[in-house]
N, CA, C and O atoms as a CHARMM CRD file, in Angstrom:
* protein
*
  356
    1    1 UNK  N    -17.70300 -20.71200 -38.71700 PROA 1      0.00000
    2    1 UNK  CA   -16.54900 -21.63100 -37.71500 PROA 1      0.00000
    3    1 UNK  C    -15.49200 -20.64300 -37.32400 PROA 1      0.00000
    4    1 UNK  O    -15.01700 -20.02400 -38.27600 PROA 1      0.00000
    5    2 UNK  N    -15.04700 -20.37400 -36.21100 PROA 2      0.00000
    6    2 UNK  CA   -14.07700 -19.94000 -35.57900 PROA 2      0.00000
    7    2 UNK  C    -12.78700 -20.36400 -35.76300 PROA 2      0.00000
    8    2 UNK  O    -12.54900 -21.38900 -35.12200 PROA 2      0.00000
    9    3 UNK  N    -11.86400 -19.94200 -36.41200 PROA 3      0.00000
   10    3 UNK  CA   -10.34900 -20.54000 -36.79200 PROA 3      0.00000
   11    3 UNK  C     -9.13000 -20.00300 -35.68600 PROA 3      0.00000
   12    3 UNK  O     -7.91900 -20.07000 -35.89800 PROA 3      0.00000
   13    4 UNK  N     -9.63400 -19.58800 -34.75200 PROA 4      0.00000
   14    4 UNK  CA    -8.56200 -19.35300 -33.58200 PROA 4      0.00000
   15    4 UNK  C     -8.98700 -20.12500 -32.72200 PROA 4      0.00000
   16    4 UNK  O    -10.14200 -20.37100 -32.37700 PROA 4      0.00000
   17    5 UNK  N     -7.54700 -20.70200 -32.20300 PROA 5      0.00000
   18    5 UNK  CA    -7.45100 -22.03600 -31.14200 PROA 5      0.00000
   19    5 UNK  C     -7.41600 -21.12000 -29.78600 PROA 5      0.00000
   20    5 UNK  O     -6.96000 -19.97800 -29.73500 PROA 5      0.00000
   21    6 UNK  N     -7.82300 -21.63800 -29.01400 PROA 6      0.00000
   22    6 UNK  CA    -8.02000 -20.98200 -27.40700 PROA 6      0.00000
   23    6 UNK  C     -6.68700 -21.74800 -26.29000 PROA 6      0.00000
   24    6 UNK  O     -6.78200 -22.65700 -25.46600 PROA 6      0.00000
   25    7 UNK  N     -5.59300 -20.97700 -26.68900 PROA 7      0.00000
   26    7 UNK  CA    -4.51500 -21.33900 -26.00800 PROA 7      0.00000
   27    7 UNK  C     -4.58700 -21.20300 -24.22800 PROA 7      0.00000
   28    7 UNK  O     -3.64100 -21.59500 -23.54300 PROA 7      0.00000
   29    8 UNK  N     -5.67400 -20.67500 -23.69400 PROA 8      0.00000
   30    8 UNK  CA    -5.78300 -19.97400 -22.46600 PROA 8      0.00000
   31    8 UNK  C     -5.06000 -18.90900 -22.07300 PROA 8      0.00000
   32    8 UNK  O     -4.45700 -18.29300 -22.95200 PROA 8      0.00000
   33    9 UNK  N     -4.98800 -18.57900 -21.04300 PROA 9      0.00000
   34    9 UNK  CA    -4.23000 -17.53000 -20.26000 PROA 9      0.00000
   35    9 UNK  C     -4.97500 -16.48700 -19.96900 PROA 9      0.00000
   36    9 UNK  O     -6.17000 -16.78200 -19.96900 PROA 9      0.00000
   37   10 UNK  N     -4.77700 -15.49700 -19.74500 PROA 10     0.00000
   38   10 UNK  CA    -5.34400 -14.46200 -19.53300 PROA 10     0.00000
   39   10 UNK  C     -5.26200 -13.56300 -20.73700 PROA 10     0.00000
   40   10 UNK  O     -4.19100 -13.52500 -21.34300 PROA 10     0.00000
   41   11 UNK  N     -6.52400 -12.66000 -21.24900 PROA 11     0.00000
   42   11 UNK  CA    -6.60500 -11.36800 -22.34100 PROA 11     0.00000
   43   11 UNK  C     -5.46900 -11.00000 -22.44800 PROA 11     0.00000
   44   11 UNK  O     -4.76600 -11.35900 -21.50400 PROA 11     0.00000
   45   12 UNK  N     -4.71600 -10.12900 -23.59900 PROA 12     0.00000
   46   12 UNK  CA    -3.46000  -9.52600 -23.45300 PROA 12     0.00000
   47   12 UNK  C     -4.27400  -8.06200 -23.37400 PROA 12     0.00000
   48   12 UNK  O     -5.42000  -7.88400 -23.78800 PROA 12     0.00000
   49   13 UNK  N     -3.68300  -7.37000 -22.94300 PROA 13     0.00000
   50   13 UNK  CA    -3.85600  -5.68400 -22.35700 PROA 13     0.00000
   51   13 UNK  C     -4.19600  -4.94100 -23.90800 PROA 13     0.00000
   52   13 UNK  O     -3.80600  -5.28900 -25.02200 PROA 13     0.00000
   53   14 UNK  N     -4.66000  -4.33500 -23.69500 PROA 14     0.00000
   54   14 UNK  CA    -4.99300  -3.09600 -24.87800 PROA 14     0.00000
   55   14 UNK  C     -3.93100  -2.27500 -25.43000 PROA 14     0.00000
   56   14 UNK  O     -3.63900  -2.07100 -26.60800 PROA 14     0.00000
   57   15 UNK  N     -3.30500  -1.75500 -24.14500 PROA 15     0.00000
   58   15 UNK  CA    -2.26200  -0.83000 -24.11400 PROA 15     0.00000
   59   15 UNK  C     -0.89700  -1.52800 -22.98100 PROA 15     0.00000
   60   15 UNK  O     -0.63800  -1.20000 -21.82300 PROA 15     0.00000
   61   16 UNK  N     -0.29100  -2.47300 -23.78100 PROA 16     0.00000
   62   16 UNK  CA     0.64000  -2.91100 -22.95000 PROA 16     0.00000
   63   16 UNK  C      1.89300  -2.15300 -22.32500 PROA 16     0.00000
   64   16 UNK  O      2.41400  -1.61000 -23.30000 PROA 16     0.00000
   65   17 UNK  N      2.68200  -1.82300 -21.12900 PROA 17     0.00000
   66   17 UNK  CA     3.75800  -1.45300 -20.33900 PROA 17     0.00000
   67   17 UNK  C      4.77000  -1.88700 -21.14200 PROA 17     0.00000
   68   17 UNK  O      4.95100  -3.08700 -20.93800 PROA 17     0.00000
   69   18 UNK  N      5.81400  -1.26400 -22.30100 PROA 18     0.00000
   70   18 UNK  CA     6.67200  -2.05000 -22.82600 PROA 18     0.00000
   71   18 UNK  C      8.08100  -1.00000 -22.90000 PROA 18     0.00000
   72   18 UNK  O      9.20100  -1.33300 -23.28800 PROA 18     0.00000
   73   19 UNK  N      7.65300   0.33800 -22.41000 PROA 19     0.00000
   74   19 UNK  CA     8.80800   1.04000 -22.59800 PROA 19     0.00000
   75   19 UNK  C      8.97100   0.96600 -21.07900 PROA 19     0.00000
   76   19 UNK  O      8.13000   1.08400 -20.18900 PROA 19     0.00000
   77   20 UNK  N     10.62500   0.68000 -21.01800 PROA 20     0.00000
   78   20 UNK  CA    11.25600   0.29400 -19.87700 PROA 20     0.00000
   79   20 UNK  C     12.21100   1.65000 -19.59200 PROA 20     0.00000
   80   20 UNK  O     12.41900   2.27200 -20.63400 PROA 20     0.00000
   81   21 UNK  N     12.72700   2.13700 -18.59900 PROA 21     0.00000
   82   21 UNK  CA    13.75600   3.90200 -18.27900 PROA 21     0.00000
   83   21 UNK  C     14.31400   2.67200 -17.13000 PROA 21     0.00000
   84   21 UNK  O     13.76100   1.61400 -16.82900 PROA 21     0.00000
   85   22 UNK  N     15.46400   3.18700 -16.69000 PROA 22     0.00000
   86   22 UNK  CA    16.60100   2.77600 -16.06900 PROA 22     0.00000
   87   22 UNK  C     16.96100   3.93600 -15.20400 PROA 22     0.00000
   88   22 UNK  O     17.40000   4.86400 -15.88400 PROA 22     0.00000
   89   23 UNK  N     16.91500   4.19700 -13.86200 PROA 23     0.00000
   90   23 UNK  CA    17.65400   5.50900 -13.05100 PROA 23     0.00000
   91   23 UNK  C     18.84200   4.67900 -12.42100 PROA 23     0.00000
   92   23 UNK  O     18.97800   3.45600 -12.37000 PROA 23     0.00000
   93   24 UNK  N     19.68400   5.71100 -11.94500 PROA 24     0.00000
   94   24 UNK  CA    20.68000   5.02000 -11.11200 PROA 24     0.00000
   95   24 UNK  C     21.11900   6.39900  -9.94800 PROA 24     0.00000
   96   24 UNK  O     21.65100   7.50200 -10.07200 PROA 24     0.00000
   97   25 UNK  N     20.52200   5.54500  -8.75800 PROA 25     0.00000
   98   25 UNK  CA    20.55400   6.58500  -7.00700 PROA 25     0.00000
   99   25 UNK  C     21.88400   6.53200  -6.62600 PROA 25     0.00000
  100   25 UNK  O     22.41700   5.42600  -6.71000 PROA 25     0.00000
  101   26 UNK  N     22.66800   7.63300  -6.15600 PROA 26     0.00000
  102   26 UNK  CA    23.59000   7.17600  -4.76800 PROA 26     0.00000
  103   26 UNK  C     23.34200   6.67000  -3.70900 PROA 26     0.00000
  104   26 UNK  O     22.21400   6.19300  -3.58100 PROA 26     0.00000
  105   27 UNK  N     24.10800   6.60400  -2.79500 PROA 27     0.00000
  106   27 UNK  CA    23.05900   6.17600  -1.53200 PROA 27     0.00000
  107   27 UNK  C     22.37200   6.59900  -0.90800 PROA 27     0.00000
  108   27 UNK  O     21.41500   6.11300  -0.30400 PROA 27     0.00000
  109   28 UNK  N     22.99500   8.15400  -0.99700 PROA 28     0.00000
  110   28 UNK  CA    22.00100   9.04400  -0.03700 PROA 28     0.00000
  111   28 UNK  C     20.77400   9.41300  -0.51100 PROA 28     0.00000
  112   28 UNK  O     19.96700   9.89800   0.28100 PROA 28     0.00000
  113   29 UNK  N     20.40500   9.22900  -1.99300 PROA 29     0.00000
  114   29 UNK  CA    19.44000   9.60100  -2.86300 PROA 29     0.00000
  115   29 UNK  C     18.63100   8.08900  -2.62400 PROA 29     0.00000
  116   29 UNK  O     17.40100   8.07900  -2.59700 PROA 29     0.00000
  117   30 UNK  N     19.38500   6.87800  -2.46300 PROA 30     0.00000
  118   30 UNK  CA    18.39400   5.83200  -2.62300 PROA 30     0.00000
  119   30 UNK  C     17.84300   5.77100  -1.45700 PROA 30     0.00000
  120   30 UNK  O     16.66200   5.42400  -1.43700 PROA 30     0.00000
  121   31 UNK  N     18.63300   6.13300   0.04000 PROA 31     0.00000
  122   31 UNK  CA    17.91900   6.15100   1.21100 PROA 31     0.00000
  123   31 UNK  C     16.54600   7.10100   1.56400 PROA 31     0.00000
  124   31 UNK  O     15.57700   6.84900   2.28100 PROA 31     0.00000
  125   32 UNK  N     16.82600   8.09900   0.88700 PROA 32     0.00000
  126   32 UNK  CA    16.10800   9.12900   0.44800 PROA 32     0.00000
  127   32 UNK  C     14.64700   8.59900  -0.09200 PROA 32     0.00000
  128   32 UNK  O     13.53200   8.68100   0.42500 PROA 32     0.00000
  129   33 UNK  N     14.98900   8.15200  -1.05800 PROA 33     0.00000
  130   33 UNK  CA    13.63800   7.43200  -2.05100 PROA 33     0.00000
  131   33 UNK  C     13.36700   6.30200  -1.30000 PROA 33     0.00000
  132   33 UNK  O     12.14300   6.18600  -1.36600 PROA 33     0.00000
  133   34 UNK  N     13.94400   5.13100  -0.41800 PROA 34     0.00000
  134   34 UNK  CA    13.30300   4.57700   0.20300 PROA 34     0.00000
  135   34 UNK  C     12.62900   4.92600   1.37900 PROA 34     0.00000
  136   34 UNK  O     11.85300   4.12400   1.89900 PROA 34     0.00000
  137   35 UNK  N     12.87000   6.19700   1.92700 PROA 35     0.00000
  138   35 UNK  CA    11.80400   6.64500   2.53000 PROA 35     0.00000
  139   35 UNK  C     10.77700   7.02300   2.17200 PROA 35     0.00000
  140   35 UNK  O      9.80300   6.43700   2.64400 PROA 35     0.00000
  141   36 UNK  N     10.61500   7.77200   1.52500 PROA 36     0.00000
  142   36 UNK  CA     9.67000   8.48500   0.35600 PROA 36     0.00000
  143   36 UNK  C      8.73700   7.18400   0.36300 PROA 36     0.00000
  144   36 UNK  O      7.57200   7.13800   0.75600 PROA 36     0.00000
  145   37 UNK  N      9.46700   6.19000  -0.13100 PROA 37     0.00000
  146   37 UNK  CA     8.85700   4.91400  -0.76600 PROA 37     0.00000
  147   37 UNK  C      7.95400   4.53700   0.72000 PROA 37     0.00000
  148   37 UNK  O      6.85200   5.02400   0.97500 PROA 37     0.00000
  149   38 UNK  N      8.54000   3.77100   1.41800 PROA 38     0.00000
  150   38 UNK  CA     7.85100   3.42000   2.93300 PROA 38     0.00000
  151   38 UNK  C      6.38400   4.42400   3.78000 PROA 38     0.00000
  152   38 UNK  O      5.51000   4.04300   4.55900 PROA 38     0.00000
  153   39 UNK  N      6.75200   6.13700   3.02000 PROA 39     0.00000
  154   39 UNK  CA     6.08500   6.98300   3.76900 PROA 39     0.00000
  155   39 UNK  C      4.51700   6.42300   3.19900 PROA 39     0.00000
  156   39 UNK  O      3.50100   6.12200   3.82500 PROA 39     0.00000
  157   40 UNK  N      4.86800   6.43700   1.53700 PROA 40     0.00000
  158   40 UNK  CA     3.64200   6.34700   0.81400 PROA 40     0.00000
  159   40 UNK  C      3.03700   5.46300   1.53900 PROA 40     0.00000
  160   40 UNK  O      2.48500   5.93800   2.53200 PROA 40     0.00000
  161   41 UNK  N      2.92900   4.16000   1.37100 PROA 41     0.00000
  162   41 UNK  CA     2.19400   2.84700   2.16900 PROA 41     0.00000
  163   41 UNK  C      2.19100   2.29300   0.80300 PROA 41     0.00000
  164   41 UNK  O      1.91500   1.09400   0.74500 PROA 41     0.00000
  165   42 UNK  N      2.43100   2.88200  -0.28300 PROA 42     0.00000
  166   42 UNK  CA     2.45000   1.87700  -1.75200 PROA 42     0.00000
  167   42 UNK  C      2.85600   0.64800  -1.59800 PROA 42     0.00000
  168   42 UNK  O      3.58100   0.43200  -0.62700 PROA 42     0.00000
  169   43 UNK  N      2.56400  -0.28700  -2.34800 PROA 43     0.00000
  170   43 UNK  CA     3.16700  -2.00300  -2.25900 PROA 43     0.00000
  171   43 UNK  C      4.21300  -1.72300  -3.62000 PROA 43     0.00000
  172   43 UNK  O      5.27900  -2.33600  -3.67100 PROA 43     0.00000
  173   44 UNK  N      3.78900  -0.66000  -4.81700 PROA 44     0.00000
  174   44 UNK  CA     4.63300  -1.06400  -5.61300 PROA 44     0.00000
  175   44 UNK  C      5.51600   0.20300  -5.95200 PROA 44     0.00000
  176   44 UNK  O      5.08200   1.35400  -5.91500 PROA 44     0.00000
  177   45 UNK  N      7.16800  -0.24900  -6.37700 PROA 45     0.00000
  178   45 UNK  CA     8.02900   0.53100  -6.48500 PROA 45     0.00000
  179   45 UNK  C      7.84700   1.39800  -7.79500 PROA 45     0.00000
  180   45 UNK  O      8.31200   2.53100  -7.91800 PROA 45     0.00000
  181   46 UNK  N      7.21100   0.81800  -8.63300 PROA 46     0.00000
  182   46 UNK  CA     7.25700   1.08700 -10.16800 PROA 46     0.00000
  183   46 UNK  C      6.04500   2.20000  -9.87700 PROA 46     0.00000
  184   46 UNK  O      6.38300   3.36900 -10.06600 PROA 46     0.00000
  185   47 UNK  N      4.74300   1.98300  -9.46200 PROA 47     0.00000
  186   47 UNK  CA     3.48600   2.49200  -9.53600 PROA 47     0.00000
  187   47 UNK  C      3.85100   3.72200  -8.32300 PROA 47     0.00000
  188   47 UNK  O      2.92000   4.52600  -8.29000 PROA 47     0.00000
  189   48 UNK  N      5.01000   4.08700  -7.27900 PROA 48     0.00000
  190   48 UNK  CA     5.05200   5.16700  -6.99200 PROA 48     0.00000
  191   48 UNK  C      6.13800   6.08100  -7.60600 PROA 48     0.00000
  192   48 UNK  O      6.28200   7.30200  -7.55800 PROA 48     0.00000
  193   49 UNK  N      6.76900   5.21900  -8.12900 PROA 49     0.00000
  194   49 UNK  CA     7.74000   6.44300  -8.92300 PROA 49     0.00000
  195   49 UNK  C      6.53300   7.22100 -10.52900 PROA 49     0.00000
  196   49 UNK  O      6.53600   8.37100 -10.96800 PROA 49     0.00000
  197   50 UNK  N      5.92900   6.36300 -10.85100 PROA 50     0.00000
  198   50 UNK  CA     4.92500   6.79800 -11.93300 PROA 50     0.00000
  199   50 UNK  C      3.63400   8.03200 -11.42800 PROA 50     0.00000
  200   50 UNK  O      3.06400   8.88700 -12.10600 PROA 50     0.00000
  201   51 UNK  N      3.49200   7.65100  -9.88400 PROA 51     0.00000
  202   51 UNK  CA     2.97400   8.68800  -9.27700 PROA 51     0.00000
  203   51 UNK  C      3.45100   9.95500  -9.19200 PROA 51     0.00000
  204   51 UNK  O      2.92300  11.02100  -9.51000 PROA 51     0.00000
  205   52 UNK  N      4.81000   9.64300  -8.59300 PROA 52     0.00000
  206   52 UNK  CA     5.73300  10.87100  -8.59700 PROA 52     0.00000
  207   52 UNK  C      6.12600  11.64100  -9.63800 PROA 52     0.00000
  208   52 UNK  O      6.28400  12.85400  -9.50200 PROA 52     0.00000
  209   53 UNK  N      6.30800  11.05900 -10.69600 PROA 53     0.00000
  210   53 UNK  CA     6.98700  11.72600 -12.33700 PROA 53     0.00000
  211   53 UNK  C      5.19200  11.97300 -12.73600 PROA 53     0.00000
  212   53 UNK  O      5.16300  13.09400 -13.24500 PROA 53     0.00000
  213   54 UNK  N      4.21100  11.58700 -12.72000 PROA 54     0.00000
  214   54 UNK  CA     3.08400  12.39100 -13.84700 PROA 54     0.00000
  215   54 UNK  C      2.13000  13.43500 -12.34800 PROA 54     0.00000
  216   54 UNK  O      1.04900  13.97600 -12.57900 PROA 54     0.00000
  217   55 UNK  N      2.69800  13.50200 -11.17300 PROA 55     0.00000
  218   55 UNK  CA     2.31800  14.44900 -10.29600 PROA 55     0.00000
  219   55 UNK  C      0.95500  13.71000  -9.76100 PROA 55     0.00000
  220   55 UNK  O      0.09700  14.55100  -9.49000 PROA 55     0.00000
  221   56 UNK  N      0.54400  12.40600  -9.54600 PROA 56     0.00000
  222   56 UNK  CA    -0.62300  11.93900  -8.90400 PROA 56     0.00000
  223   56 UNK  C     -0.53600  12.32200  -7.45300 PROA 56     0.00000
  224   56 UNK  O      0.56800  12.13700  -6.94000 PROA 56     0.00000
  225   57 UNK  N     -1.30100  12.72400  -6.83900 PROA 57     0.00000
  226   57 UNK  CA    -1.06600  12.49700  -5.47100 PROA 57     0.00000
  227   57 UNK  C     -0.91200  11.15000  -4.80600 PROA 57     0.00000
  228   57 UNK  O     -1.41600  10.12200  -5.25800 PROA 57     0.00000
  229   58 UNK  N      0.00100  11.23200  -3.41900 PROA 58     0.00000
  230   58 UNK  CA     0.02700   9.51200  -2.74200 PROA 58     0.00000
  231   58 UNK  C     -0.31300  10.19700  -1.54500 PROA 58     0.00000
  232   58 UNK  O     -0.40000  11.40400  -1.32400 PROA 58     0.00000
  233   59 UNK  N     -0.47600   9.28500  -0.87000 PROA 59     0.00000
  234   59 UNK  CA    -0.86300   9.32500   0.44300 PROA 59     0.00000
  235   59 UNK  C      0.17600   9.08200   1.73400 PROA 59     0.00000
  236   59 UNK  O      0.38300   7.87400   1.84800 PROA 59     0.00000
  237   60 UNK  N      0.77900   9.74500   2.58200 PROA 60     0.00000
  238   60 UNK  CA     1.57000   9.00800   3.31100 PROA 60     0.00000
  239   60 UNK  C      1.21900   8.89900   4.58200 PROA 60     0.00000
  240   60 UNK  O      0.84400   9.80800   5.32200 PROA 60     0.00000
  241   61 UNK  N      1.36100   7.61600   4.86100 PROA 61     0.00000
  242   61 UNK  CA     0.41600   6.85400   6.12700 PROA 61     0.00000
  243   61 UNK  C      1.83000   6.56100   7.11100 PROA 61     0.00000
  244   61 UNK  O      2.92100   6.06100   6.83800 PROA 61     0.00000
  245   62 UNK  N      1.29000   7.08900   8.29600 PROA 62     0.00000
  246   62 UNK  CA     1.84200   7.31400   9.82800 PROA 62     0.00000
  247   62 UNK  C      1.51600   6.40900  10.25200 PROA 62     0.00000
  248   62 UNK  O      0.61900   5.72800   9.75300 PROA 62     0.00000
  249   63 UNK  N      2.28900   6.04500  11.55800 PROA 63     0.00000
  250   63 UNK  CA     1.98000   4.80900  12.39600 PROA 63     0.00000
  251   63 UNK  C      2.24700   5.45800  13.63200 PROA 63     0.00000
  252   63 UNK  O      3.46300   5.41800  13.82000 PROA 63     0.00000
  253   64 UNK  N      1.48300   6.20800  14.82900 PROA 64     0.00000
  254   64 UNK  CA     2.11800   6.38400  15.65900 PROA 64     0.00000
  255   64 UNK  C      1.80800   5.51400  16.84500 PROA 64     0.00000
  256   64 UNK  O      0.59600   5.42700  17.04300 PROA 64     0.00000
  257   65 UNK  N      2.76200   4.66600  17.91600 PROA 65     0.00000
  258   65 UNK  CA     2.49300   3.70200  18.52000 PROA 65     0.00000
  259   65 UNK  C      1.92000   4.32100  19.64900 PROA 65     0.00000
  260   65 UNK  O      1.10500   3.66300  20.29400 PROA 65     0.00000
  261   66 UNK  N      2.22200   5.56800  20.03600 PROA 66     0.00000
  262   66 UNK  CA     1.72600   5.86700  21.47700 PROA 66     0.00000
  263   66 UNK  C     -0.17800   6.05700  21.21500 PROA 66     0.00000
  264   66 UNK  O     -0.97100   6.24000  22.13900 PROA 66     0.00000
  265   67 UNK  N     -0.55400   5.94900  19.72000 PROA 67     0.00000
  266   67 UNK  CA    -2.10200   6.17800  19.98700 PROA 67     0.00000
  267   67 UNK  C     -2.51400   4.59700  19.64100 PROA 67     0.00000
  268   67 UNK  O     -3.64900   4.15300  19.81600 PROA 67     0.00000
  269   68 UNK  N     -1.61500   3.98000  19.22400 PROA 68     0.00000
  270   68 UNK  CA    -2.02300   2.50500  19.12700 PROA 68     0.00000
  271   68 UNK  C     -2.16800   1.84600  20.20900 PROA 68     0.00000
  272   68 UNK  O     -3.06700   1.02100  20.37400 PROA 68     0.00000
  273   69 UNK  N     -1.10700   2.20200  21.24800 PROA 69     0.00000
  274   69 UNK  CA    -1.21400   1.62300  22.65000 PROA 69     0.00000
  275   69 UNK  C     -2.42600   2.41100  23.31500 PROA 69     0.00000
  276   69 UNK  O     -2.94100   1.67000  24.15100 PROA 69     0.00000
  277   70 UNK  N     -2.88100   3.27800  23.26900 PROA 70     0.00000
  278   70 UNK  CA    -3.98100   4.18600  23.56700 PROA 70     0.00000
  279   70 UNK  C     -5.67500   3.51400  22.91600 PROA 70     0.00000
  280   70 UNK  O     -6.82000   3.32300  23.32500 PROA 70     0.00000
  281   71 UNK  N     -4.93500   3.37100  21.79800 PROA 71     0.00000
  282   71 UNK  CA    -6.37400   2.69200  21.14800 PROA 71     0.00000
  283   71 UNK  C     -6.70000   0.99200  21.92100 PROA 71     0.00000
  284   71 UNK  O     -7.84600   0.59400  22.13300 PROA 71     0.00000
  285   72 UNK  N     -5.63400   0.30200  22.19900 PROA 72     0.00000
  286   72 UNK  CA    -5.53900  -1.19800  22.46900 PROA 72     0.00000
  287   72 UNK  C     -6.22800  -0.72200  23.84800 PROA 72     0.00000
  288   72 UNK  O     -7.23600  -1.32000  24.22200 PROA 72     0.00000
  289   73 UNK  N     -5.80200   0.14500  24.47000 PROA 73     0.00000
  290   73 UNK  CA    -6.03000   0.07900  26.04200 PROA 73     0.00000
  291   73 UNK  C     -7.81200   0.10400  26.34100 PROA 73     0.00000
  292   73 UNK  O     -8.57400  -0.57100  27.03300 PROA 73     0.00000
  293   74 UNK  N     -7.97700   1.38800  25.31500 PROA 74     0.00000
  294   74 UNK  CA    -9.23100   1.59600  25.08400 PROA 74     0.00000
  295   74 UNK  C    -10.09300   0.70500  24.86100 PROA 74     0.00000
  296   74 UNK  O    -11.11500   0.77900  25.54300 PROA 74     0.00000
  297   75 UNK  N     -9.99700  -0.30900  23.95500 PROA 75     0.00000
  298   75 UNK  CA   -10.33400  -1.35200  23.18600 PROA 75     0.00000
  299   75 UNK  C    -10.61100  -2.12000  24.19000 PROA 75     0.00000
  300   75 UNK  O    -11.80900  -2.35100  24.35100 PROA 75     0.00000
  301   76 UNK  N     -9.57700  -2.78100  25.21500 PROA 76     0.00000
  302   76 UNK  CA    -9.66300  -3.67700  26.52200 PROA 76     0.00000
  303   76 UNK  C    -10.59000  -2.39700  27.36600 PROA 76     0.00000
  304   76 UNK  O    -11.77300  -2.67600  27.16700 PROA 76     0.00000
  305   77 UNK  N    -10.53300  -1.61100  27.89200 PROA 77     0.00000
  306   77 UNK  CA   -11.78600  -1.29700  28.81300 PROA 77     0.00000
  307   77 UNK  C    -13.14100  -1.39600  28.20800 PROA 77     0.00000
  308   77 UNK  O    -14.10200  -1.90300  28.78700 PROA 77     0.00000
  309   78 UNK  N    -13.16500  -0.97300  27.21800 PROA 78     0.00000
  310   78 UNK  CA   -14.62400  -1.30600  26.45800 PROA 78     0.00000
  311   78 UNK  C    -15.02200  -2.70300  26.50600 PROA 78     0.00000
  312   78 UNK  O    -16.17000  -3.11600  26.67400 PROA 78     0.00000
  313   79 UNK  N    -14.02900  -3.35200  26.35100 PROA 79     0.00000
  314   79 UNK  CA   -14.64400  -4.85700  26.35200 PROA 79     0.00000
  315   79 UNK  C    -14.91700  -5.41300  28.31400 PROA 79     0.00000
  316   79 UNK  O    -15.68200  -6.27500  28.74700 PROA 79     0.00000
  317   80 UNK  N    -14.16500  -4.70400  28.91100 PROA 80     0.00000
  318   80 UNK  CA   -14.45200  -4.91900  30.47500 PROA 80     0.00000
  319   80 UNK  C    -16.02900  -4.71800  30.48400 PROA 80     0.00000
  320   80 UNK  O    -16.92700  -5.54600  30.63100 PROA 80     0.00000
  321   81 UNK  N    -16.07200  -3.23800  30.26300 PROA 81     0.00000
  322   81 UNK  CA   -17.28900  -2.79400  30.31200 PROA 81     0.00000
  323   81 UNK  C    -18.65900  -3.41800  30.10000 PROA 81     0.00000
  324   81 UNK  O    -19.67200  -3.30800  30.79100 PROA 81     0.00000
  325   82 UNK  N    -18.42900  -4.16400  28.87400 PROA 82     0.00000
  326   82 UNK  CA   -19.01800  -5.28900  28.19600 PROA 82     0.00000
  327   82 UNK  C    -19.55100  -6.22500  28.85800 PROA 82     0.00000
  328   82 UNK  O    -20.72300  -6.60200  28.87500 PROA 82     0.00000
  329   83 UNK  N    -18.44600  -6.67900  29.53600 PROA 83     0.00000
  330   83 UNK  CA   -18.43300  -8.23700  30.35000 PROA 83     0.00000
  331   83 UNK  C    -19.23300  -7.55300  31.41000 PROA 83     0.00000
  332   83 UNK  O    -20.44400  -7.74300  31.52500 PROA 83     0.00000
  333   84 UNK  N    -18.52500  -6.72800  32.20800 PROA 84     0.00000
  334   84 UNK  CA   -19.77700  -5.93300  33.44900 PROA 84     0.00000
  335   84 UNK  C    -21.21000  -6.12900  33.21200 PROA 84     0.00000
  336   84 UNK  O    -22.01000  -6.79400  33.87100 PROA 84     0.00000
  337   85 UNK  N    -21.43100  -5.27600  31.91900 PROA 85     0.00000
  338   85 UNK  CA   -22.49100  -5.09400  31.92000 PROA 85     0.00000
  339   85 UNK  C    -23.57200  -6.09100  31.59500 PROA 85     0.00000
  340   85 UNK  O    -24.73800  -6.03800  31.98700 PROA 85     0.00000
  341   86 UNK  N    -22.81600  -7.36300  30.52900 PROA 86     0.00000
  342   86 UNK  CA   -23.70400  -8.52500  30.60900 PROA 86     0.00000
  343   86 UNK  C    -23.56700  -9.44800  31.60200 PROA 86     0.00000
  344   86 UNK  O    -24.07600 -10.54500  31.37300 PROA 86     0.00000
  345   87 UNK  N    -22.98500  -9.28500  32.69800 PROA 87     0.00000
  346   87 UNK  CA   -23.29700 -10.14500  33.78400 PROA 87     0.00000
  347   87 UNK  C    -24.08600  -9.72800  34.71100 PROA 87     0.00000
  348   87 UNK  O    -24.65100 -10.52100  35.46400 PROA 87     0.00000
  349   88 UNK  N    -24.24500  -8.36700  34.79500 PROA 88     0.00000
  350   88 UNK  CA   -25.27900  -7.60100  35.44600 PROA 88     0.00000
  351   88 UNK  C    -26.31300  -7.87700  34.83900 PROA 88     0.00000
  352   88 UNK  O    -26.99200  -8.25600  35.79400 PROA 88     0.00000
  353   89 UNK  N    -26.90000  -7.96800  34.04500 PROA 89     0.00000
  354   89 UNK  CA   -28.04600  -8.48200  33.36200 PROA 89     0.00000
  355   89 UNK  C    -28.12200  -9.73400  33.62200 PROA 89     0.00000
  356   89 UNK  O    -29.03500 -10.40900  33.14600 PROA 89     0.00000
C-alpha cells in the first residue's frame, strides 16, 4: 500500500532554479539591453540573459516593412491570377 497522498498539481522539477541574482542598469544600459532583447525575438528576459551569459547563440529577428509590402502585393497578385484561371476553366 502506498502511504503517499496524491496532492495533485504538477510533478516537482529534478533541478529547480532556486538561485537568483540581481543586476542594476543605468538608463543608457537599460535602453541598450531592451534593444538587444527586442532584436532577439525571445519571449523571456531571463532566458535571454542566460543565453548571453553562457554564450548560447541567439537569433536576431528583423522585420523589413518594404519586404512585407512586396510580399502582400505579390500574394494579392497571385490570388487574382488564380481567380482568372478558375474563371477561364
